[in-house]
N, C-alpha and C positions, 0 to 999 in steps of 0.2 A: 750595154747592160753588164753589171759586174757579176761575179760568179755566184755571190750570195744571193741575188735576186734570181738568177737562172735557176739555182737549186730550189728556191722556194716556189717557183712557178711550175717547175717540172714535177716536184714531190706533189702538189696539188692536183696536177693532171693525172698522174699515176694513181692517186688514191681512188680517184673517180672512175677508174676502168673497171668494167664487170669482170668477174671470174670467167665467163664465157669468152669474153673478148681476149683476155689474157691468154686462155688456153689455145684459141682458134689462131691468134697472130703468132704465139710461140711455136705452133705446128708449122706455119708457113716459114719462120725464121728458121727452124730447125732443118726444113727441107732445102732451103737455099744454102745453109752452111754444109750440110751434107753432100752438096753437088759441087763444092768449092774445090778446086785442084789442090790448093794449099793444105786444106783441111784433109782431103784424101791422101796426100802424100806424107802428112805428119805422122811421126811414130810416137812422140811423147807431146802429150797436149795437156796444157793449163785450162782448166775451166773454172767454175765457182758454183756454189749452192746458192740458188736464187732466194731473195728475200724481199719482202714489202712490194709486192707488185712489179718485180723485175722480170724480164724474160725468163720464163720457166727452163730450167736446165737438166731436169730429170731425163728426159728423152736423149738430150745431147750427151749426157754423162754416161747413160746405159749403153749408147750406141758406140761411144768411144771404146768402153770397156769390151763390148762384143765384137768389135773388130780387132781385137788382140794388140790394141794400142796401149800405152801407159797413160793413165790419167791422173794428173796431180792437181791438188785443190789449194787454195791460199788459207793461211792461218796467221792472224795478226799476233805477234809475241811481244810487241813494245809499243810505245807511242809513235815510233818512227820505223819500225820494221815489220815487214810480212816475209814469211817463208811459205814454201809449198811442202805438202806431204803427199805421197803416192795414196790415193784413195782404195782403202781396203774394207770399206763399210763401216768404219768405226767413227762416230761423230761426237762432238760436244758442243754445248751451246756456249757461245761468247758472252762477254758483258754488254754487246751491242744488241743481243737478242738472236743473232743469226747463228747458224750450224757451222762448224768448221771440223775439218778432219782431225783424227787422233792417230798419232803415230810419229815416227821418226822423220827428221827434215830430208827431203830430196835435194840433193846438190848438183844433179847431172845436167845435161844440156836439156832444153825446152825448144822444141820446133815451133810450136804455134801457141799463142794466148788468147784464149776467148775472154773478151774484156767487157766487164760491165762498165756502166757509167750512169751518172744523173742526167746529163745533156750532152749533146753533140751539136756541130754545125755541119754543113754541106762539105766543108774543107777538112773533115774528119778531126777536128779539134774536139777534145774530150773535157768535160767537167766531171771530176768525181766527187766523193762525199766530202772533200776538203782536208784529208790528211797527208795526201802525197804517196800513199802506199804503192799504188801501180806506177805512178811516174818513177818513183825510186827503182822499183822492181825492173821496169823496163830498161833503165840504165845499166843494170847488171847482165840483163838477157838481150842485149842488143841485137843478136842474131834471130830471135823469135820472131815470126810473123805475128802481127796483132790484128786480130779480127774482133772488132765490137759488135755486139748484138743489142739491139734497142727496138722500142716502139716508134712509129712515125711521131707520135706526140713529143718524143724526146728530143727531136731534131729542130734546131732553130734556122729560120731562113738567113738572118743575119750572123755574120761572124762573131764568135763568143771571144770575150776578152780572155786573153792567155798570158803566162808569163814565161820566162826562159825555163823554169823546171816542167812545165807542161809538155807532155809528149803526145803527138798525133798517133793515131791509130792507121794501120795500112788499109784496112777495108772497114766499111761499116754496112751492116745488113740489118734492115728492118723488114716489116711485113709487106712492103710495097715497093721498095727500091734496094739497090747496092750501090753503095758510093765507093 
């Protein structure tokens, strides 16, 4: 199955999730993430602001800040570039409709990247939204551990078609499994 088909199937599945399910599954994923040794040991963590029935990240992001860790969030600045900005609680709405941080670019080291995605397979291959922002970002921050968070409905049994630019994640956490 090609990436375009995968994106369409998963978007439809996610649109059908209830708010209650999203909240409950997000809490379970948060709990598993908070117990992960890589997460516990990370000092500078990149996360994201959830959008359109993604795993909710409010609890995760607040937890990171309350643990005196540095939280950085992504901001798209051009058709092929994403930067990160330290979260100071100021946000603007992007042309895609999601919220992004407002502030100066953070250029330091990142220990761990909490990674969104449209779909994944059990081999930890990731299909994003199709613009390659995260794959390019992973190339710059090779030392960072990449942990994806997703719902079970986003995981494909069969291997997802990938190309040379697609980067796997190191770990994948859903509400029922850790890959």
